[in-house]
DSSP file (Angstrom, degrees, kcal/mol; ACC not computed):
  #  RESIDUE AA STRUCTURE BP1 BP2  ACC     N-H-->O    O-->H-N    N-H-->O    O-->H-N    TCO  KAPPA ALPHA  PHI   PSI    X-CA   Y-CA   Z-CA
    1    1 A M              0   0    0      0, 0.0     2,-0.1     0, 0.0     0, 0.0   0.000 360.0 360.0 360.0 139.5  -19.4  -13.2   10.0
    2    2 A S        -     0   0    0      1,-0.1     2,-0.0    92,-0.1     0, 0.0  -0.316 360.0 -97.5 -78.6 164.0  -16.8  -10.5    9.6
    3    3 A S        -     0   0    0     57,-0.1     2,-0.5     1,-0.1    91,-0.5  -0.200  34.3-116.6 -72.2 168.5  -14.2  -10.6    6.9
    4    4 A I  E     -A   58   0A   0     54,-2.5    54,-3.1    89,-0.1     2,-0.4  -0.932  23.3-156.2-112.1 130.3  -10.7  -11.9    7.5
    5    5 A K  E     -AB  57  92A   0     87,-3.0    87,-3.2    -2,-0.5     2,-0.4  -0.815   4.4-162.0-104.1 146.2   -7.6   -9.6    7.2
    6    6 A I  E     -AB  56  91A   0     50,-1.7    50,-3.1    -2,-0.4     2,-0.5  -0.992   7.6-169.0-124.4 134.9   -4.1  -10.9    6.4
    7    7 A V  E     -AB  55  90A   0     83,-2.5    83,-2.2    -2,-0.4     2,-0.5  -0.981  12.7-176.1-118.8 116.0   -1.0   -8.9    7.0
    8    8 A A  E     -AB  54  89A   0     46,-2.5    46,-3.1    -2,-0.5     2,-0.5  -0.962   6.5-164.0-120.4 121.6    2.0  -10.7    5.3
    9    9 A T  E     -AB  53  88A   0     79,-2.8    79,-2.6    -2,-0.5     2,-0.4  -0.908   7.8-175.5-107.0 122.5    5.5   -9.3    5.9
   10   10 A I  E     -AB  52  87A   0     42,-3.0    42,-3.1    -2,-0.5     2,-0.6  -0.980  13.6-159.1-123.5 134.8    8.2  -10.4    3.5
   11   11 A V  E     -AB  51  86A   0     75,-2.3    74,-3.9    -2,-0.4    75,-1.3  -0.965  19.7-146.0-111.9 113.9   11.9   -9.4    3.8
   12   12 A V  E     - B   0  84A   0     38,-3.0    72,-0.3    -2,-0.6     2,-0.1  -0.534  19.7-110.3 -80.8 141.9   13.6   -9.9    0.4
   13   13 A K    >   -     0   0    0     70,-2.6     3,-2.0    -2,-0.2     4,-0.4  -0.447  50.2 -82.1 -69.4 146.3   17.2  -11.0    0.3
   14   14 A A  T 3  S+     0   0    0      1,-0.3    -1,-0.1     2,-0.1    70,-0.0  -0.122 117.2  22.6 -48.3 135.5   19.6   -8.3   -0.9
   15   15 A G  T 3  S+     0   0    0     -3,-0.1    -1,-0.3     1,-0.0     4,-0.2   0.367 107.6  79.1  89.3  -6.5   19.7   -8.1   -4.7
   16   16 A H    <>  +     0   0    0     -3,-2.0     4,-2.4    67,-0.1     5,-0.2   0.505  62.9  90.0-109.5 -10.9   16.3   -9.7   -5.3
   17   17 A R  H  > S+     0   0    0     -4,-0.4     4,-2.0     1,-0.2    -1,-0.1   0.937  89.8  45.1 -60.2 -49.6   13.9   -6.8   -4.6
   18   18 A Q  H  > S+     0   0    0      1,-0.2     4,-0.7     2,-0.2    -1,-0.2   0.891 113.7  49.8 -63.9 -38.0   13.7   -5.4   -8.0
   19   19 A E  H  > S+     0   0    0      1,-0.2     4,-0.6    -4,-0.2     3,-0.3   0.878 115.6  43.5 -63.6 -37.8   13.3   -8.7   -9.6
   20   20 A L  H  X S+     0   0    0     -4,-2.4     4,-2.6     1,-0.2    -2,-0.2   0.689  93.1  78.4 -86.9 -17.6   10.5   -9.6   -7.2
   21   21 A L  H  X S+     0   0    0     -4,-2.0     4,-2.2     1,-0.2    -1,-0.2   0.874  95.0  50.8 -58.6 -35.6    8.6   -6.3   -7.4
   22   22 A E  H  X S+     0   0    0     -4,-0.7     4,-2.1    -3,-0.3    -1,-0.2   0.923 110.6  48.8 -63.8 -44.1    7.2   -7.4  -10.8
   23   23 A K  H  X S+     0   0    0     -4,-0.6     4,-1.9     1,-0.2    -2,-0.2   0.882 111.5  50.2 -62.8 -39.8    6.0  -10.7   -9.3
   24   24 A F  H  X S+     0   0    0     -4,-2.6     4,-2.4     1,-0.2    -1,-0.2   0.906 109.5  49.9 -67.1 -40.1    4.5   -8.9   -6.3
   25   25 A Q  H  X S+     0   0    0     -4,-2.2     4,-2.4     2,-0.2    -2,-0.2   0.854 109.9  52.4 -65.1 -36.4    2.6   -6.5   -8.6
   26   26 A Q  H  X S+     0   0    0     -4,-2.1     4,-2.4     2,-0.2     5,-0.2   0.889 108.1  50.5 -62.5 -41.2    1.3   -9.4  -10.6
   27   27 A L  H  X S+     0   0    0     -4,-1.9     4,-2.7     2,-0.2     5,-0.3   0.928 110.8  49.1 -63.3 -49.1    0.0  -11.1   -7.5
   28   28 A V  H  X S+     0   0    0     -4,-2.4     4,-2.4     2,-0.2    -2,-0.2   0.963 111.9  48.3 -53.9 -53.2   -1.8   -7.9   -6.4
   29   29 A S  H  X S+     0   0    0     -4,-2.4     4,-0.7     1,-0.2    -2,-0.2   0.933 117.1  40.8 -61.9 -47.7   -3.4   -7.4   -9.8
   30   30 A A  H >< S+     0   0    0     -4,-2.4     3,-0.6     1,-0.2     4,-0.3   0.875 113.9  52.4 -66.6 -35.9   -4.6  -11.1  -10.0
   31   31 A S  H >< S+     0   0    0     -4,-2.7     3,-1.5     1,-0.2    -1,-0.2   0.874 102.4  58.7 -71.6 -36.7   -5.7  -11.3   -6.5
   32   32 A R  H 3< S+     0   0    0     -4,-2.4    -1,-0.2    -5,-0.3    -2,-0.2   0.742 101.8  57.8 -61.3 -23.3   -7.8   -8.1   -6.7
   33   33 A R  T << S+     0   0    0     -4,-0.7    -1,-0.3    -3,-0.6    -2,-0.2   0.519  81.4 110.8 -87.0  -4.8   -9.8   -9.8   -9.4
   34   34 A E  S X  S-     0   0    0     -3,-1.5     3,-1.4    -4,-0.3    29,-0.0  -0.424  74.3-125.7 -69.2 140.4  -10.8  -12.8   -7.2
   35   35 A A  T 3  S+     0   0    0      1,-0.3    -1,-0.1    -2,-0.1    28,-0.1   0.810 107.2  46.7 -58.2 -34.2  -14.4  -13.1   -6.2
   36   36 A G  T 3  S+     0   0    0     27,-0.2    23,-2.7    26,-0.1     2,-0.4   0.359  87.5 110.1 -93.4   7.0  -13.8  -13.3   -2.5
   37   37 A N  E <   +C   58   0A   0     -3,-1.4    21,-0.2    21,-0.2     3,-0.1  -0.679  34.8 172.9 -86.3 130.5  -11.3  -10.4   -2.4
   38   38 A I  E    S-     0   0A   0     19,-3.3     2,-0.3     1,-0.4    20,-0.2   0.809  73.8 -13.2 -96.5 -48.5  -12.3   -7.1   -0.7
   39   39 A S  E     -C   57   0A   0     18,-1.5    18,-2.4     2,-0.0    -1,-0.4  -0.992  53.3-173.8-153.7 153.7   -8.9   -5.5   -0.9
   40   40 A Y  E     +C   56   0A   0     -2,-0.3     2,-0.4    16,-0.2    16,-0.2  -0.843  18.3 168.7-152.7 108.3   -5.3   -6.4   -1.6
   41   41 A D  E     -C   55   0A   0     14,-2.2    14,-2.7    -2,-0.3     2,-0.4  -0.956  22.2-147.9-132.4 147.2   -2.6   -3.9   -1.2
   42   42 A L  E     -C   54   0A   0     -2,-0.4     2,-0.3    12,-0.2    12,-0.2  -0.918  16.6-175.9-114.2 135.6    1.2   -3.9   -1.2
   43   43 A H  E     -C   53   0A   0     10,-2.3    10,-2.6    -2,-0.4     2,-0.4  -0.908  14.6-145.5-130.1 155.2    3.4   -1.5    0.9
   44   44 A Q  E     -C   52   0A   0     -2,-0.3     8,-0.2     8,-0.2     2,-0.2  -0.981  26.9-115.0-122.6 132.3    7.1   -1.0    1.1
   45   45 A D        -     0   0    0      6,-2.8     6,-0.2     3,-0.5     3,-0.1  -0.489  20.4-145.9 -63.6 127.6    8.9    0.0    4.4
   46   46 A I  S    S+     0   0    0      1,-0.2    -1,-0.2    -2,-0.2     0, 0.0   0.885  97.9  38.8 -66.1 -38.2   10.3    3.5    3.9
   47   47 A N  S    S+     0   0    0      1,-0.3    -1,-0.2     2,-0.1    -2,-0.1   0.569 125.5  35.2 -94.1  -8.5   13.3    2.8    6.1
   48   48 A Q    >   -     0   0    0      3,-0.2     3,-2.4    -3,-0.1    -3,-0.5  -0.726  67.2-173.6-141.1  87.7   14.0   -0.8    4.9
   49   49 A P  T 3  S+     0   0    0      0, 0.0    -4,-0.1     0, 0.0    -1,-0.1   0.684  82.6  63.4 -60.3 -20.5   13.1   -1.1    1.2
   50   50 A D  T 3  S+     0   0    0     -6,-0.1   -38,-3.0   -39,-0.1     2,-0.7   0.484  86.7  87.8 -80.5  -2.2   13.6   -4.8    1.2
   51   51 A R  E <   -A   11   0A   0     -3,-2.4    -6,-2.8   -40,-0.2     2,-0.4  -0.882  59.0-178.9-101.9 111.8   10.7   -5.2    3.7
   52   52 A L  E     -AC  10  44A   0    -42,-3.1   -42,-3.0    -2,-0.7     2,-0.5  -0.890  10.5-159.2-114.9 142.2    7.3   -5.4    1.9
   53   53 A V  E     -AC   9  43A   0    -10,-2.6   -10,-2.3    -2,-0.4     2,-0.5  -0.974   3.7-159.0-128.2 121.3    3.9   -5.8    3.5
   54   54 A F  E     -AC   8  42A   0    -46,-3.1   -46,-2.5    -2,-0.5     2,-0.5  -0.846   6.8-166.6 -92.6 132.6    0.7   -7.1    1.9
   55   55 A I  E     +AC   7  41A   0    -14,-2.7   -14,-2.2    -2,-0.5     2,-0.3  -0.975  17.5 178.3-124.0 113.4   -2.4   -6.0    3.6
   56   56 A E  E     -AC   6  40A   0    -50,-3.1   -50,-1.7    -2,-0.5     2,-0.4  -0.794  21.8-159.7-118.6 155.5   -5.4   -8.1    2.4
   57   57 A N  E     -AC   5  39A   0    -18,-2.4   -19,-3.3    -2,-0.3   -18,-1.5  -0.960  15.5-175.1-137.7 120.4   -9.1   -8.3    3.2
   58   58 A W  E     -AC   4  37A   0    -54,-3.1   -54,-2.5    -2,-0.4   -21,-0.2  -0.855  30.7-133.1-119.0 149.3  -11.1  -11.4    2.3
   59   59 A Q  S    S-     0   0    0    -23,-2.7     2,-0.3    -2,-0.3   -22,-0.1   0.799  83.8 -19.1 -67.3 -29.5  -14.8  -12.2    2.6
   60   60 A S     >  -     0   0    0    -24,-0.3     4,-1.8   -56,-0.1     3,-0.3  -0.984  67.4 -93.9-167.8 168.0  -14.2  -15.6    4.2
   61   61 A Q  H  > S+     0   0    0     -2,-0.3     4,-2.8     1,-0.2     5,-0.2   0.869 122.2  58.7 -62.7 -36.2  -11.7  -18.4    5.0
   62   62 A A  H  > S+     0   0    0      1,-0.2     4,-2.3     2,-0.2    -1,-0.2   0.872 103.9  51.0 -63.7 -31.6  -13.0  -20.3    1.9
   63   63 A A  H  > S+     0   0    0     -3,-0.3     4,-2.6     2,-0.2    -1,-0.2   0.911 110.9  48.7 -68.5 -38.9  -12.0  -17.2   -0.3
   64   64 A I  H  X S+     0   0    0     -4,-1.8     4,-3.0     2,-0.2    -2,-0.2   0.930 110.1  51.6 -61.9 -44.9   -8.5  -17.4    1.3
   65   65 A D  H  X S+     0   0    0     -4,-2.8     4,-1.6     1,-0.2    -2,-0.2   0.921 110.7  47.8 -60.9 -44.2   -8.3  -21.1    0.6
   66   66 A E  H  X S+     0   0    0     -4,-2.3     4,-0.8     1,-0.2    -1,-0.2   0.910 112.0  50.4 -62.9 -41.7   -9.3  -20.5   -3.1
   67   67 A H  H >< S+     0   0    0     -4,-2.6     3,-1.1     1,-0.2     6,-0.3   0.940 108.7  50.8 -59.6 -46.6   -6.7  -17.8   -3.3
   68   68 A N  H 3< S+     0   0    0     -4,-3.0    -1,-0.2     1,-0.3    -2,-0.2   0.824 112.9  47.0 -59.5 -32.3   -4.0  -20.0   -1.8
   69   69 A A  H 3< S+     0   0    0     -4,-1.6    -1,-0.3    -5,-0.2    -2,-0.2   0.583  89.6 115.1 -85.0 -11.6   -4.8  -22.7   -4.3
   70   70 A S  S <X S-     0   0    0     -3,-1.1     4,-2.3    -4,-0.8     5,-0.2  -0.170  74.2-123.1 -66.9 155.7   -4.9  -20.3   -7.3
   71   71 A A  H  > S+     0   0    0      1,-0.2     4,-2.2     2,-0.2     5,-0.1   0.839 111.0  52.2 -66.9 -35.3   -2.4  -20.6  -10.1
   72   72 A H  H  > S+     0   0    0      2,-0.2     4,-1.7     1,-0.2    -1,-0.2   0.867 110.6  47.9 -74.9 -33.2   -1.2  -17.0   -9.7
   73   73 A F  H  > S+     0   0    0     -6,-0.3     4,-2.3     2,-0.2    -2,-0.2   0.935 112.2  49.2 -70.4 -43.0   -0.6  -17.5   -6.0
   74   74 A Q  H  X S+     0   0    0     -4,-2.3     4,-2.4     1,-0.2    -2,-0.2   0.895 109.0  52.3 -58.0 -41.9    1.3  -20.7   -6.6
   75   75 A A  H  X S+     0   0    0     -4,-2.2     4,-2.0     1,-0.2    -1,-0.2   0.874 109.7  50.3 -63.6 -37.4    3.4  -19.0   -9.2
   76   76 A F  H  X S+     0   0    0     -4,-1.7     4,-1.7     2,-0.2    -2,-0.2   0.903 108.2  51.7 -65.9 -39.3    4.3  -16.3   -6.7
   77   77 A V  H  X S+     0   0    0     -4,-2.3     4,-1.0     1,-0.2     3,-0.2   0.939 112.8  45.6 -62.2 -46.6    5.2  -18.8   -4.0
   78   78 A N  H  < S+     0   0    0     -4,-2.4     3,-0.3     1,-0.2    -1,-0.2   0.884 110.2  55.5 -62.8 -35.8    7.6  -20.5   -6.5
   79   79 A A  H  < S+     0   0    0     -4,-2.0    -1,-0.2     1,-0.2    -2,-0.2   0.823 110.8  43.1 -69.9 -32.5    9.0  -17.2   -7.6
   80   80 A I  H >< S+     0   0    0     -4,-1.7     3,-2.7    -3,-0.2     4,-0.3   0.585  81.7 126.5 -90.8 -10.4   10.0  -16.1   -4.1
   81   81 A E  T 3< S+     0   0    0     -4,-1.0    -3,-0.0    -3,-0.3    -4,-0.0  -0.268  86.5   1.7 -55.3 123.4   11.5  -19.4   -3.1
   82   82 A G  T 3  S+     0   0    0      2,-0.1    -1,-0.3     1,-0.0    -2,-0.1   0.479 115.1  89.6  80.2   3.7   15.0  -18.9   -1.8
   83   83 A K  S <  S+     0   0    0     -3,-2.7   -70,-2.6   -67,-0.0     2,-0.4   0.239  71.2  76.8-115.6  10.3   14.8  -15.1   -2.3
   84   84 A T  E     -B   12   0A   0     -4,-0.3   -72,-0.3   -72,-0.3     3,-0.1  -0.919  56.1-158.1-125.2 152.0   13.5  -14.1    1.0
   85   85 A D  E    S-     0   0A   0    -74,-3.9     2,-0.3    -2,-0.4   -73,-0.2   0.818  82.9  -3.3 -86.2 -38.8   15.1  -13.6    4.5
   86   86 A S  E     -B   11   0A   0    -75,-1.3   -75,-2.3     2,-0.0    -1,-0.3  -0.986  52.0-164.0-154.1 160.0   11.7  -13.9    6.3
   87   87 A L  E     -B   10   0A   0     -2,-0.3     2,-0.4   -77,-0.2   -77,-0.2  -0.947  10.4-179.2-149.0 122.7    8.0  -14.3    5.8
   88   88 A E  E     -B    9   0A   0    -79,-2.6   -79,-2.8    -2,-0.3     2,-0.4  -0.993   4.2-170.6-127.0 131.0    5.4  -13.6    8.5
   89   89 A I  E     -B    8   0A   0     -2,-0.4     2,-0.4   -81,-0.2   -81,-0.2  -0.984   1.8-173.6-125.5 127.1    1.7  -14.1    7.9
   90   90 A I  E     -B    7   0A   0    -83,-2.2   -83,-2.5    -2,-0.4     2,-0.5  -0.986   9.8-156.1-124.2 128.2   -0.9  -12.9   10.5
   91   91 A L  E     +B    6   0A   0     -2,-0.4     2,-0.3   -85,-0.2   -85,-0.2  -0.889  24.0 176.5-102.4 130.6   -4.6  -13.7   10.0
   92   92 A M  E     -B    5   0A   0    -87,-3.2   -87,-3.0    -2,-0.5     2,-0.3  -0.919  23.6-156.8-135.0 157.0   -6.9  -11.3   11.9
   93   93 A Q        -     0   0    0     -2,-0.3     2,-0.2   -89,-0.2   -89,-0.1  -0.968  34.3-104.5-128.1 151.2  -10.5  -10.4   12.5
   94   94 A S        +     0   0    0    -91,-0.5   -92,-0.1    -2,-0.3     3,-0.0  -0.507  33.5 173.4 -74.7 136.1  -11.9   -7.1   13.5
   95   95 A I        +     0   0    0     -2,-0.2     2,-0.3     0, 0.0    -1,-0.1   0.261  54.4  88.9-121.6   3.0  -13.1   -6.8   17.1
   96   96 A S              0   0    0      1,-0.1    -2,-0.0     0, 0.0     0, 0.0  -0.673 360.0 360.0-103.1 161.9  -13.8   -3.1   17.1
   97   97 A D              0   0    0     -2,-0.3    -1,-0.1    -3,-0.0    -3,-0.0   0.461 360.0 360.0 -74.4 360.0  -17.1   -1.4   16.2
């Protein structure tokens, strides 16, 4: 079975980006240490700095479920509450060779 990729796009409300960047970095660091994580990267839109994109690669859905239940992910969810304009999460699998 192939890995599962996630692209999560978050648009932070004006005035909250600097405050949340530390929370985003903490999430990246902790998530990279998880057993089922293959890669976990954070990107910032060059033209829209309040738009941040996580690109994740997980070994399985079970690994994603464990990640979502983790203390560091739950702390992240609580930290961003009310501080984002939008959140889009796309789960993908590779179909190319």
